[in-house]
C-alpha positions in Angstrom: -48.4 101.5 100.0 -45.2 103.4 101.1 -43.1 105.3 98.7 -39.6 106.8 99.1 -38.7 110.1 97.3 -35.2 111.5 97.1 -34.8 115.2 96.6 -31.2 116.3 96.0 -30.5 120.0 96.6 -27.5 122.0 95.6 -25.3 123.0 98.6 -25.1 126.6 99.5 -21.5 127.7 100.0 -20.8 131.2 101.4 -17.3 132.6 101.1 -16.7 135.6 103.4 -13.7 137.6 104.4 -13.5 139.0 107.9 -12.2 142.6 107.6 -12.6 143.3 111.3 -9.8 143.5 113.8 -11.1 140.4 115.7 -8.6 138.1 114.1 -6.0 139.9 112.0 -3.2 141.6 114.0 -0.7 142.1 111.3 2.0 140.0 109.7 3.9 139.4 112.9 1.0 138.5 115.2 -1.8 136.0 114.9 -4.0 135.0 117.8 -6.1 131.9 116.9 -8.1 132.1 120.1 -10.4 134.6 118.4 -11.8 132.1 116.0 -13.5 130.2 118.8 -16.1 132.9 119.2 -17.5 132.7 115.6 -17.2 129.0 114.6 -20.0 127.3 116.6 -22.6 125.2 114.8 -21.2 125.9 111.3 -19.3 124.1 108.7 -16.0 126.0 108.9 -13.4 126.7 106.3 -10.3 127.9 108.2 -7.7 129.7 106.0 -4.5 130.7 107.8 -0.8 130.7 107.7 -1.1 128.7 110.9 1.9 130.5 112.4 0.9 131.7 115.9 3.1 133.7 118.3 0.4 135.0 120.7 -2.3 133.2 122.7 -2.5 129.5 123.5 -1.3 126.7 121.2 -4.3 125.6 119.1 -3.1 122.0 119.2 -3.6 121.9 122.9 -6.7 124.1 123.3 -10.2 122.8 123.8 -12.7 124.6 121.5 -16.5 124.3 122.1 -17.2 123.9 118.4 -19.6 121.2 117.3 -19.2 121.6 113.5 -16.4 120.3 111.4 -13.4 122.5 110.6 -11.7 122.3 107.2 -8.3 123.9 107.1 -6.5 125.4 104.2 -2.9 126.5 104.6 -2.2 129.9 103.2 1.0 131.9 102.7 4.0 132.1 100.5 5.9 128.9 100.4 8.8 130.3 98.3 12.1 130.6 100.0 13.1 134.2 100.2 16.6 135.5 99.7 18.5 134.7 102.9 22.1 134.6 103.9 23.0 133.5 107.4 25.3 131.6 109.8 24.2 128.0 110.2 26.8 127.4 113.0 29.8 128.9 114.7 32.4 126.5 116.1 35.0 127.8 118.5 37.0 127.1 121.7 35.4 128.1 124.9 38.8 128.4 126.5 42.2 129.4 125.0 45.6 130.1 126.5 47.5 133.4 126.3 50.0 133.4 123.4 48.3 130.5 121.6 46.3 130.5 118.3 42.8 129.0 118.2 40.5 128.3 115.2 37.0 129.6 114.6 34.8 127.8 112.0 31.9 129.6 110.4 29.3 127.6 108.4 27.5 129.9 106.0 24.2 129.2 104.1 22.6 131.2 101.3 19.2 130.6 99.6 18.2 132.2 96.3 21.3 134.5 96.3 23.1 132.9 93.3 25.4 135.4 91.5 25.8 137.6 94.6 28.9 138.4 96.7 29.1 138.9 100.4 32.0 139.7 102.8 32.5 137.8 106.0 34.2 139.8 108.6 35.7 138.8 112.0 36.1 141.5 114.7 37.2 141.7 118.3 35.2 144.0 120.5 36.6 145.6 123.7 34.2 148.1 125.1 33.6 150.7 122.4 36.7 149.6 120.5 36.1 147.3 117.5 39.2 145.8 115.8 38.9 144.0 112.5 40.9 140.8 112.6 40.0 139.2 109.2 37.8 139.6 106.1 37.1 137.4 103.1 34.8 137.6 100.1 32.3 134.8 99.5 30.9 134.2 95.9 27.5 132.6 96.1 27.3 130.3 93.0 24.3 128.1 93.7 20.6 128.5 94.7 21.2 126.5 97.9 24.7 127.5 98.8 26.9 126.3 101.7 30.5 127.1 102.6 32.8 126.9 105.6 35.3 129.6 106.5 38.0 129.0 109.2 40.0 131.8 110.9 42.9 131.4 113.3 42.9 134.0 116.1 45.8 135.1 118.2 45.0 134.9 121.9 47.1 138.0 122.7 45.2 139.3 125.8 43.7 137.5 128.8 40.2 137.6 130.0 36.8 136.9 128.5 37.1 138.2 124.9 34.1 139.2 122.7 34.2 138.4 119.0 31.8 139.1 116.2 31.3 137.5 112.8 29.2 139.3 110.2 28.0 139.0 106.6 27.3 142.0 104.4 23.7 142.0 103.2 22.6 141.0 99.7 20.2 143.1 97.6 16.6 141.9 98.3 17.5 140.2 101.5 14.8 140.9 104.1 16.2 139.3 107.2 19.5 140.8 108.2 19.5 139.9 111.9 20.9 136.4 111.2 23.8 137.9 109.3 25.6 138.6 112.6 26.8 136.2 115.3 28.8 137.0 118.4 30.7 134.6 120.6 33.0 134.8 123.6 36.3 133.0 124.4 38.0 133.0 127.8 41.7 133.5 127.4 43.7 132.2 130.4 47.2 133.3 131.3 48.6 129.9 132.3 52.2 130.7 131.9 54.5 129.4 134.7 56.7 132.0 136.3 60.3 130.8 136.9 62.9 132.7 138.9 66.6 132.0 138.3 68.1 133.3 141.5 72.0 133.4 141.4 74.8 134.2 143.7 76.6 136.2 140.9 76.6 136.6 137.1 77.5 133.4 135.3 77.4 132.3 131.6 75.1 129.4 132.6 72.3 131.8 133.5 71.7 133.1 130.0 71.9 129.5 128.6 69.4 128.2 131.1 67.0 131.1 130.4 67.3 130.6 126.7 66.5 126.9 127.0 63.6 127.3 129.4 62.1 130.2 127.3 61.8 127.9 124.3 58.5 126.8 125.9 56.2 129.8 125.5 54.3 128.8 128.7 57.4 129.6 130.8 58.1 133.2 131.8 61.7 133.2 133.1 63.4 136.0 135.1 67.0 136.3 136.3 67.8 138.0 139.6 70.8 138.1 142.1 70.4 137.2 145.8 72.2 140.4 147.1 69.6 142.7 145.5 66.4 140.6 145.1 63.5 142.5 146.5 60.6 140.8 144.7 57.6 138.8 146.0 58.8 135.2 146.0 55.2 133.9 146.3 54.3 134.9 142.7 56.7 132.3 141.2 55.9 128.7 140.4 59.5 127.5 140.5 62.7 129.0 141.9 66.1 127.8 140.6 69.0 128.6 143.0 72.3 128.9 141.2 75.4 128.6 143.4 73.2 129.3 146.4 73.6 129.3 149.3 77.1 130.7 149.3 79.6 132.0 151.8 78.4 135.5 151.0 74.7 134.9 150.6 72.5 133.4 153.3 69.2 132.3 151.9 67.7 130.6 155.0 64.8 133.1 155.1 64.1 132.7 151.4 64.0 128.9 151.6 61.6 129.2 154.6 59.3 131.3 152.4 59.5 128.8 149.6 58.6 125.9 151.9 55.8 127.9 153.5 54.2 128.6 150.0 54.9 125.1 148.7 57.0 126.5 145.8 59.3 124.0 144.2 63.0 124.8 144.2 66.0 123.4 142.3 69.6 123.8 143.6 72.3 124.1 140.9 75.6 123.4 142.8 78.8 125.0 141.7 82.2 126.0 143.1 80.6 128.9 145.0 77.9 126.8 146.7 78.1 126.4 150.5 76.9 122.8 150.8 76.7 122.8 154.6 74.0 125.6 154.4 71.7 123.6 152.1 
């Protein structure tokens, strides 16, 4: 006659802490490859922050472990005090003499009741120029605000700008309190030459009308003493030219050669046969 006997034994659980240097590398480093050497043929309880920044990715690594692994996530899940820029929106290109906006999206966690200052600066070599500054009052645990600044594009080139937030007491990460960005400022103004036979009231009136457009840079000169480089102009307006006293054949040849547009304003002094 066969009998069956069941004997239930209490499981033996051993909790140990590895104090060696085989795994722990400090708060900023954690190499999970080292676990592979000690976890063979065991029932394993793996306690970790599961934040790795050295070694291979444990999700895509083959471990020769034949026993089950039970994971327990460790670490502080509380959101620490943090103030940072979520996003900076700005033009990549601006034109000289224009204004362009910069939008800064600011987030703050667990900073309620604190104040910070947002500062906009322009950096040119070792020279830092403050352009604007505002105070931000953080009035909620999960705080968000948007600040917009209008910048004068008063010099051409690739201009470096910096946005910064003053740190809050107890804030551990200050690196995300600063953001830099670059804007290319183009000098797209069109140069116009008003070349005249002689002084005339119309010249000032023409220059005044044309200069209302800030993208036009207008210059008045007279044919008998003009020594400038004609190729630097985008348009030449010839007032009462050519005349009996001013032969502009060579000048017109240069304009045609450089594909520079020209406008003739005909008056009493204009020599029509020479046009």
